[in-house]
PANU-145061 format. One record per atom (N, C-alpha, C): residue in one letter; atom name; x, y, z. Coordinates in Angstrom, 1 decimal. Atoms other than C-alpha are relative to their C-alpha. Last residue first. Example, Ala and Ser with C-alpha at 12.3 -4.5 7.8 and 13.67 -1.06 7.14 Angstrom:
<rs>
["S","N",[-0.9,-1.1,0.0]];
["S","CA",[13.7,-1.1,7.1]];
["S","C",[-0.8,1.1,0.8]];
["A","N",[0.9,-1.2,0.0]];
["A","CA",[12.3,-4.5,7.8]];
["A","C",[0.9,1.2,0.0]];
</rs>
This chain:
<rs>
["K","N",[-1.1,-0.6,-0.8]];
["K","CA",[101.8,101.0,94.3]];
["K","C",[0.4,1.3,-0.6]];
["E","N",[-1.2,-0.2,0.7]];
["E","CA",[98.4,100.1,92.8]];
["E","C",[1.1,0.7,0.9]];
["Y","N",[-0.9,-0.9,-0.6]];
["Y","CA",[95.3,98.7,94.3]];
["Y","C",[1.3,0.1,-0.7]];
["I","N",[-1.3,0.0,0.6]];
["I","CA",[92.4,97.1,92.4]];
["I","C",[0.8,1.1,0.8]];
["H","N",[-0.8,-1.2,-0.4]];
["H","CA",[89.2,96.1,94.1]];
["H","C",[1.4,-0.1,-0.5]];
["Y","N",[-1.4,-0.1,0.4]];
["Y","CA",[86.6,93.6,92.9]];
["Y","C",[0.6,1.3,0.4]];
["S","N",[-0.3,-1.1,0.9]];
["S","CA",[83.4,92.9,94.7]];
["S","C",[1.5,0.0,-0.2]];
["Y","N",[-1.4,-0.4,0.0]];
["Y","CA",[81.8,89.9,96.5]];
["Y","C",[0.1,1.2,-1.0]];
["Q","N",[-0.2,-1.3,0.7]];
["Q","CA",[78.4,88.6,97.5]];
["Q","C",[1.5,0.3,0.1]];
["I","N",[-1.2,-0.8,-0.5]];
["I","CA",[78.2,84.9,98.2]];
["I","C",[0.1,1.3,-0.8]];
["G","N",[0.4,-0.6,-1.2]];
["G","CA",[74.8,83.1,97.7]];
["G","C",[1.1,0.8,0.7]];
["N","N",[0.2,1.1,-1.0]];
["N","CA",[76.3,80.7,95.1]];
["N","C",[-0.4,0.7,1.4]];
["E","N",[0.0,1.4,0.5]];
["E","CA",[77.4,83.7,93.1]];
["E","C",[-0.1,-0.9,1.1]];
["E","N",[0.5,1.0,-0.8]];
["E","CA",[76.9,87.5,93.6]];
["E","C",[0.0,-1.4,-0.7]];
["Q","N",[0.4,1.3,0.7]];
["Q","CA",[78.6,90.5,92.3]];
["Q","C",[-0.5,-1.0,1.0]];
["I","N",[0.0,1.3,-0.7]];
["I","CA",[78.8,94.0,93.8]];
["I","C",[-0.5,-1.1,-0.8]];
["E","N",[1.2,0.3,-0.8]];
["E","CA",[79.4,96.8,91.3]];
["E","C",[0.1,-1.4,0.7]];
["E","N",[-0.1,-0.6,-1.3]];
["E","CA",[82.8,97.9,90.1]];
["E","C",[-1.1,-0.3,0.9]];
["P","N",[1.3,-0.5,-0.5]];
["P","CA",[83.2,95.5,87.2]];
["P","C",[0.2,0.6,1.4]];
["V","N",[0.4,0.6,-1.2]];
["V","CA",[86.8,95.1,85.9]];
["V","C",[-1.3,0.6,0.6]];
["E","N",[0.2,1.4,0.2]];
["E","CA",[87.7,95.7,82.3]];
["E","C",[-0.6,-0.7,1.2]];
["P","N",[1.3,0.2,0.8]];
["P","CA",[87.3,99.5,82.6]];
["P","C",[-0.3,-1.5,-0.2]];
["D","N",[-0.4,0.6,1.3]];
["D","CA",[90.1,99.4,85.3]];
["D","C",[-1.4,-0.3,-0.7]];
["S","N",[1.0,0.7,0.7]];
["S","CA",[89.9,101.4,88.5]];
["S","C",[0.5,-0.5,-1.3]];
["V","N",[0.1,-0.4,1.4]];
["V","CA",[92.5,102.5,91.0]];
["V","C",[-1.2,-0.8,-0.6]];
["K","N",[1.0,0.7,0.7]];
["K","CA",[92.8,102.4,94.8]];
["K","C",[-0.1,0.5,-1.4]];
["K","N",[1.2,-0.8,0.3]];
["K","CA",[96.1,103.7,96.1]];
["K","C",[-1.0,-0.8,-0.8]];
["L","N",[0.8,0.4,1.1]];
["L","CA",[98.7,101.7,97.9]];
["L","C",[-1.1,1.0,-0.2]];
["N","N",[-0.2,-0.8,1.1]];
["N","CA",[101.3,103.4,100.1]];
["N","C",[-0.8,-0.4,-1.2]];
["E","N",[0.8,-1.3,-0.2]];
["E","CA",[100.0,102.0,103.4]];
["E","C",[0.1,0.8,-1.3]];
["P","N",[-0.9,-1.2,-0.2]];
["P","CA",[101.1,98.5,102.4]];
["P","C",[-0.8,1.3,0.0]];
["L","N",[-0.3,-0.6,1.2]];
["L","CA",[98.3,95.9,102.9]];
["L","C",[1.0,1.2,0.2]];
["A","N",[0.4,-1.5,0.1]];
["A","CA",[98.4,93.9,106.0]];
["A","C",[0.5,0.6,-1.3]];
["P","N",[-0.8,-1.0,-0.8]];
["P","CA",[99.0,90.2,105.4]];
["P","C",[-0.6,1.4,-0.2]];
["L","N",[-0.8,-0.9,0.8]];
["L","CA",[96.1,88.1,103.9]];
["L","C",[0.8,1.0,0.9]];
["F","N",[0.4,-1.3,0.2]];
["F","CA",[95.0,85.5,106.4]];
["F","C",[0.9,0.8,-0.9]];
["T","N",[-1.0,-0.7,0.7]];
["T","CA",[95.1,81.8,106.9]];
["T","C",[-0.5,1.3,-0.5]];
["D","N",[-1.2,0.1,-0.8]];
["D","CA",[93.1,79.9,109.5]];
["D","C",[1.2,0.6,-0.7]];
["C","N",[-1.2,0.2,0.8]];
["C","CA",[89.7,81.0,108.1]];
["C","C",[1.1,-0.3,1.0]];
["D","N",[-0.9,0.7,-0.9]];
["D","CA",[86.1,81.1,109.4]];
["D","C",[1.2,-0.4,-0.8]];
["V","N",[-0.2,1.4,0.3]];
["V","CA",[84.5,83.6,107.0]];
["V","C",[1.0,-0.6,1.0]];
["Q","N",[-1.0,0.6,-0.9]];
["Q","CA",[83.1,87.1,107.8]];
["Q","C",[0.0,-1.5,-0.3]];
["K","N",[0.4,0.7,-1.2]];
["K","CA",[81.1,88.3,104.8]];
["K","C",[1.2,-0.4,0.8]];
["H","N",[0.8,-0.8,-0.9]];
["H","CA",[81.3,90.4,101.7]];
["H","C",[-0.6,-0.7,1.1]];
["I","N",[1.2,0.8,-0.3]];
["I","CA",[84.1,88.5,99.9]];
["I","C",[-0.7,0.8,1.1]];
["K","N",[0.5,-0.1,-1.4]];
["K","CA",[86.5,91.1,98.6]];
["K","C",[-1.3,-0.8,0.2]];
["T","N",[1.4,0.4,0.0]];
["T","CA",[88.2,90.0,95.3]];
["T","C",[-0.4,0.0,1.5]];
["L","N",[0.7,0.6,-1.2]];
["L","CA",[91.5,91.9,95.5]];
["L","C",[-1.5,-0.3,-0.3]];
["Y","N",[1.4,0.2,0.4]];
["Y","CA",[93.7,92.6,92.5]];
["Y","C",[-0.7,-0.8,1.1]];
["L","N",[0.7,1.0,-0.7]];
["L","CA",[97.0,94.0,93.9]];
["L","C",[-1.5,0.0,-0.5]];
["R","N",[1.4,0.0,-0.3]];
["R","CA",[99.2,95.9,91.6]];
["R","C",[-0.5,-1.2,0.8]];
["S","N",[0.7,-1.0,0.7]];
["S","CA",[102.9,96.8,91.0]];
["S","C",[-1.5,0.2,0.4]];
["F","N",[1.4,0.0,-0.3]];
["F","CA",[105.3,94.9,93.2]];
["F","C",[-0.7,1.2,-0.7]];
["Y","N",[0.6,0.3,1.3]];
["Y","CA",[108.8,94.9,91.6]];
["Y","C",[-1.6,-0.1,0.1]];
["P","N",[0.0,-1.2,0.9]];
["P","CA",[110.3,96.6,94.6]];
["P","C",[-0.6,-0.2,-1.3]];
["S","N",[-0.9,0.0,1.1]];
["S","CA",[109.1,93.7,96.7]];
["S","C",[0.0,1.3,-0.8]];
["S","N",[-1.2,-0.8,-0.4]];
["S","CA",[107.3,94.4,100.0]];
["S","C",[1.1,0.0,-1.1]];
["M","N",[0.5,-1.4,-0.3]];
["M","CA",[103.9,93.3,98.6]];
["M","C",[1.2,0.8,0.4]];
["A","N",[0.2,-0.6,1.3]];
["A","CA",[105.6,90.1,97.1]];
["A","C",[-0.4,1.5,0.2]];
["D","N",[-1.3,-0.3,0.6]];
["D","CA",[107.0,89.0,100.5]];
["D","C",[-0.2,0.8,-1.3]];
["E","N",[-0.7,-1.0,-0.9]];
["E","CA",[103.6,89.3,102.2]];
["E","C",[1.4,0.4,-0.7]];
["Y","N",[0.6,-1.3,0.1]];
["Y","CA",[101.8,87.6,99.3]];
["Y","C",[0.8,1.1,0.8]];
["L","N",[-0.4,-0.5,1.4]];
["L","CA",[104.4,84.8,99.2]];
["L","C",[-0.7,1.3,-0.2]];
["S","N",[-1.4,-0.5,-0.1]];
["S","CA",[103.9,84.3,103.0]];
["S","C",[0.5,0.6,-1.3]];
["A","N",[-0.2,-1.2,-0.9]];
["A","CA",[100.1,84.2,102.6]];
["A","C",[1.4,0.5,0.1]];
["G","N",[0.7,-0.2,-1.2]];
["G","CA",[99.9,81.8,99.7]];
["G","C",[0.4,1.2,0.8]];
["G","N",[-0.1,0.5,-1.4]];
["G","CA",[99.4,82.8,97.0]];
["G","C",[1.1,-0.9,0.2]];
["I","N",[1.4,0.5,-0.4]];
["I","CA",[98.3,83.7,93.4]];
["I","C",[0.0,-0.6,1.4]];
["V","N",[-0.2,0.8,-1.3]];
["V","CA",[101.3,85.9,92.4]];
["V","C",[-1.4,-0.4,0.4]];
["W","N",[1.1,0.0,-1.0]];
["W","CA",[100.9,87.0,88.8]];
["W","C",[0.3,-0.9,1.1]];
["V","N",[0.1,1.2,-0.7]];
["V","CA",[104.0,87.9,86.7]];
["V","C",[-1.2,0.1,1.0]];
["G","N",[0.3,0.0,-1.5]];
["G","CA",[104.1,90.5,84.1]];
["G","C",[0.0,-1.4,0.6]];
["E","N",[0.2,-1.3,-0.5]];
["E","CA",[105.1,91.4,80.6]];
["E","C",[-0.2,0.1,1.5]];
["F","N",[1.1,-0.3,-0.8]];
["F","CA",[106.6,88.1,79.5]];
["F","C",[-0.1,1.5,0.5]];
["L","N",[1.2,0.8,0.3]];
["L","CA",[108.8,86.8,76.8]];
["L","C",[-1.2,0.4,0.7]];
["R","N",[0.3,-0.2,1.4]];
["R","CA",[111.7,89.4,76.8]];
["R","C",[-1.4,-0.7,-0.4]];
["Q","N",[0.5,-1.4,0.1]];
["Q","CA",[111.7,89.6,80.6]];
["Q","C",[-0.4,0.2,-1.5]];
["F","N",[1.3,-0.1,-0.6]];
["F","CA",[112.0,85.8,80.8]];
["F","C",[-0.6,1.4,-0.3]];
["E","N",[0.9,0.7,0.9]];
["E","CA",[114.9,85.9,78.4]];
["E","C",[-1.4,0.0,0.5]];
["K","N",[0.3,-0.8,1.1]];
["K","CA",[116.6,88.6,80.5]];
["K","C",[-0.9,-0.7,-1.0]];
["N","N",[-0.4,0.7,1.2]];
["N","CA",[116.3,86.6,83.7]];
["N","C",[-0.4,0.8,-1.3]];
["E","N",[-1.3,-0.6,0.4]];
["E","CA",[115.9,89.1,86.6]];
["E","C",[0.6,-0.7,-1.2]];
["L","N",[0.2,-1.4,0.4]];
["L","CA",[112.2,88.3,87.0]];
["L","C",[1.3,0.6,-0.6]];
["K","N",[0.6,0.1,1.3]];
["K","CA",[113.0,84.5,87.2]];
["K","C",[-0.2,1.4,-0.6]];
["E","N",[-1.0,0.6,0.9]];
["E","CA",[115.5,85.0,90.0]];
["E","C",[-0.6,0.0,-1.4]];
["V","N",[-1.0,-1.0,0.3]];
["V","CA",[113.0,87.4,91.7]];
["V","C",[1.0,-0.5,-1.0]];
["V","N",[0.7,-0.9,0.9]];
["V","CA",[110.3,84.7,91.6]];
["V","C",[1.0,1.1,-0.5]];
["Q","N",[0.2,0.7,1.3]];
["Q","CA",[112.6,82.1,93.1]];
["Q","C",[-0.6,0.9,-1.0]];
["K","N",[-1.3,0.1,0.6]];
["K","CA",[113.6,84.5,95.9]];
["K","C",[0.0,-0.7,-1.4]];
["M","N",[-0.3,-1.2,0.9]];
["M","CA",[110.0,85.3,96.4]];
["M","C",[1.3,-0.1,-0.6]];
["T","N",[-0.6,-1.2,-0.7]];
["T","CA",[109.6,81.7,97.7]];
["T","C",[0.1,1.2,-1.0]];
["K","N",[0.3,0.0,-1.4]];
["K","CA",[107.5,78.6,96.8]];
["K","C",[0.5,1.2,0.8]];
["F","N",[-1.1,-0.3,-0.8]];
["F","CA",[107.3,79.1,93.1]];
["F","C",[-0.4,-0.1,1.5]];
["S","N",[0.3,0.2,-1.4]];
["S","CA",[105.0,77.5,90.5]];
["S","C",[1.3,0.3,0.8]];
["F","N",[-1.2,0.3,-0.7]];
["F","CA",[105.0,78.8,87.0]];
["F","C",[-0.4,-0.2,1.4]];
["T","N",[0.1,0.1,-1.5]];
["T","CA",[102.0,79.0,84.7]];
["T","C",[1.3,-0.5,0.5]];
["D","N",[-1.2,0.6,-0.5]];
["D","CA",[101.8,80.2,81.1]];
["D","C",[0.0,0.0,1.5]];
["Q","N",[0.0,1.5,0.1]];
["Q","CA",[98.2,80.6,80.0]];
["Q","C",[1.3,-0.6,0.5]];
["Y","N",[-1.3,0.3,-0.4]];
["Y","CA",[97.4,84.2,80.9]];
["Y","C",[0.2,-1.5,0.1]];
["Q","N",[-0.9,-0.3,1.2]];
["Q","CA",[94.3,84.9,78.8]];
["Q","C",[1.4,-0.3,0.4]];
["D","N",[-0.3,1.3,0.7]];
["D","CA",[92.3,83.1,81.6]];
["D","C",[0.9,0.3,-1.3]];
["L","N",[-1.4,0.4,-0.1]];
["L","CA",[92.7,86.3,83.6]];
["L","C",[0.3,-1.3,-0.7]];
["K","N",[-0.5,0.5,1.3]];
["K","CA",[89.4,87.6,82.3]];
["K","C",[1.5,-0.3,0.1]];
["L","N",[-1.3,-0.6,0.2]];
["L","CA",[88.8,89.6,85.5]];
["L","C",[0.7,-0.4,-1.3]];
["D","N",[0.2,-1.2,0.9]];
["D","CA",[85.1,88.8,85.3]];
["D","C",[1.3,0.7,-0.2]];
["S","N",[-1.2,-0.8,0.0]];
["S","CA",[85.9,85.3,86.6]];
["S","C",[-0.2,1.1,-1.0]];
["R","N",[0.1,-1.1,1.0]];
["R","CA",[82.9,83.2,87.7]];
["R","C",[1.3,0.8,0.1]];
["S","N",[-0.5,0.5,1.3]];
["S","CA",[83.6,79.9,89.4]];
["S","C",[0.1,1.2,-1.0]];
["L","N",[0.5,-0.9,1.0]];
["L","CA",[83.4,81.1,93.0]];
["L","C",[0.6,-0.4,-1.3]];
["R","N",[-0.1,0.4,1.4]];
["R","CA",[83.7,78.5,95.7]];
["R","C",[-0.6,1.1,-0.9]];
["W","N",[1.2,-0.3,0.9]];
["W","CA",[84.3,79.5,99.3]];
["W","C",[0.3,-0.5,-1.4]];
["P","N",[1.2,0.3,-0.8]];
["P","CA",[86.7,78.5,102.2]];
["P","C",[-1.3,0.4,-0.8]];
["L","N",[0.8,-1.2,-0.1]];
["L","CA",[89.7,78.2,99.8]];
["L","C",[-1.3,-0.3,0.7]];
["D","N",[1.0,-0.1,1.1]];
["D","CA",[91.9,75.3,100.7]];
["D","C",[-0.7,1.3,0.1]];
["G","N",[-0.7,0.1,1.3]];
["G","CA",[94.9,74.5,102.9]];
["G","C",[-0.8,0.2,-1.2]];
["N","N",[-0.5,1.3,0.2]];
["N","CA",[92.8,73.9,106.0]];
["N","C",[0.7,-0.3,-1.3]];
["K","N",[0.4,0.8,-1.2]];
["K","CA",[91.0,77.2,105.7]];
["K","C",[0.5,-1.4,-0.4]];
["G","N",[-0.1,1.5,0.1]];
["G","CA",[92.2,80.0,103.4]];
["G","C",[-0.4,-0.7,1.3]];
["I","N",[-0.2,0.5,1.4]];
["I","CA",[92.1,83.7,102.5]];
["I","C",[0.0,-1.5,-0.1]];
["G","N",[-0.3,1.4,0.1]];
["G","CA",[90.8,85.4,105.6]];
["G","C",[0.1,-0.4,-1.5]];
["M","N",[-1.3,0.2,0.8]];
["M","CA",[91.0,89.2,105.5]];
["M","C",[0.4,-1.4,0.0]];
["N","N",[-1.0,0.1,-1.0]];
["N","CA",[88.2,89.6,108.2]];
["N","C",[1.4,-0.4,-0.6]];
["E","N",[0.0,-1.2,-0.8]];
["E","CA",[85.9,90.8,105.5]];
["E","C",[1.0,0.0,1.1]];
["S","N",[1.3,-0.3,-0.7]];
["S","CA",[86.8,87.8,103.4]];
["S","C",[0.2,1.3,0.7]];
["A","N",[0.0,-0.1,-1.5]];
["A","CA",[89.7,87.7,101.0]];
["A","C",[-1.3,0.4,0.6]];
["A","N",[1.3,-0.2,-0.5]];
["A","CA",[90.2,86.7,97.3]];
["A","C",[0.1,-0.1,1.5]];
["V","N",[0.4,0.7,-1.2]];
["V","CA",[93.7,87.2,95.9]];
["V","C",[-1.5,0.3,0.3]];
["I","N",[1.5,0.2,0.1]];
["I","CA",[95.5,88.4,92.8]];
["I","C",[-0.4,-0.9,1.2]];
["L","N",[0.6,0.9,-1.0]];
["L","CA",[99.0,89.9,93.1]];
["L","C",[-1.5,-0.1,-0.3]];
["N","N",[1.4,-0.2,-0.4]];
["N","CA",[100.9,91.6,90.3]];
["N","C",[-0.5,-1.1,0.9]];
["L","N",[0.4,1.0,-0.9]];
["L","CA",[104.7,91.8,89.8]];
["L","C",[-1.4,0.4,0.5]];
["K","N",[0.8,-0.4,-1.1]];
["K","CA",[105.5,94.0,86.8]];
["K","C",[-0.4,-1.3,0.8]];
["I","N",[1.2,0.8,-0.3]];
["I","CA",[108.3,93.1,84.4]];
["I","C",[-0.7,0.4,1.3]];
["K","N",[1.2,-0.6,0.5]];
["K","CA",[110.6,95.9,83.4]];
["K","C",[-1.3,-0.7,0.3]];
["I","N",[1.1,1.0,0.3]];
["I","CA",[113.6,95.0,85.4]];
["I","C",[-1.3,0.7,-0.4]];
["G","N",[1.4,-0.6,0.0]];
["G","CA",[116.5,97.3,85.1]];
["G","C",[-1.0,-1.0,-0.4]];
["M","N",[0.7,0.5,1.2]];
["M","CA",[119.7,95.4,86.2]];
["M","C",[-1.4,0.6,0.0]];
</rs>
């Protein structure tokens, strides 16, 4: 079955690739220059198997252009190895952060790309510096 929907990941990670602490984010950033609020339909999945089942549904394909994976670590790992994986939108936190959950290693075949909608300069909020990076398979 030819699946047209793209699987995109969005994650914020510290310099040591930490993404969580005690089941929560170890930082607070309210600003969203990525304008992802335009995506209003939300689904919750615990496994990539559930995501793939949804992706293979013809009605779902007709209604949606893409799926955003927003965590956690095991879902990121499975999604990055999926044949449907298209892009990773990484918010890089510019400091080491004490975390107990980490982003899995990025696939070697990713290339960095730019998007005119996404600022390339370093941002700052609440004393936290960060930048946006987009990687494509």
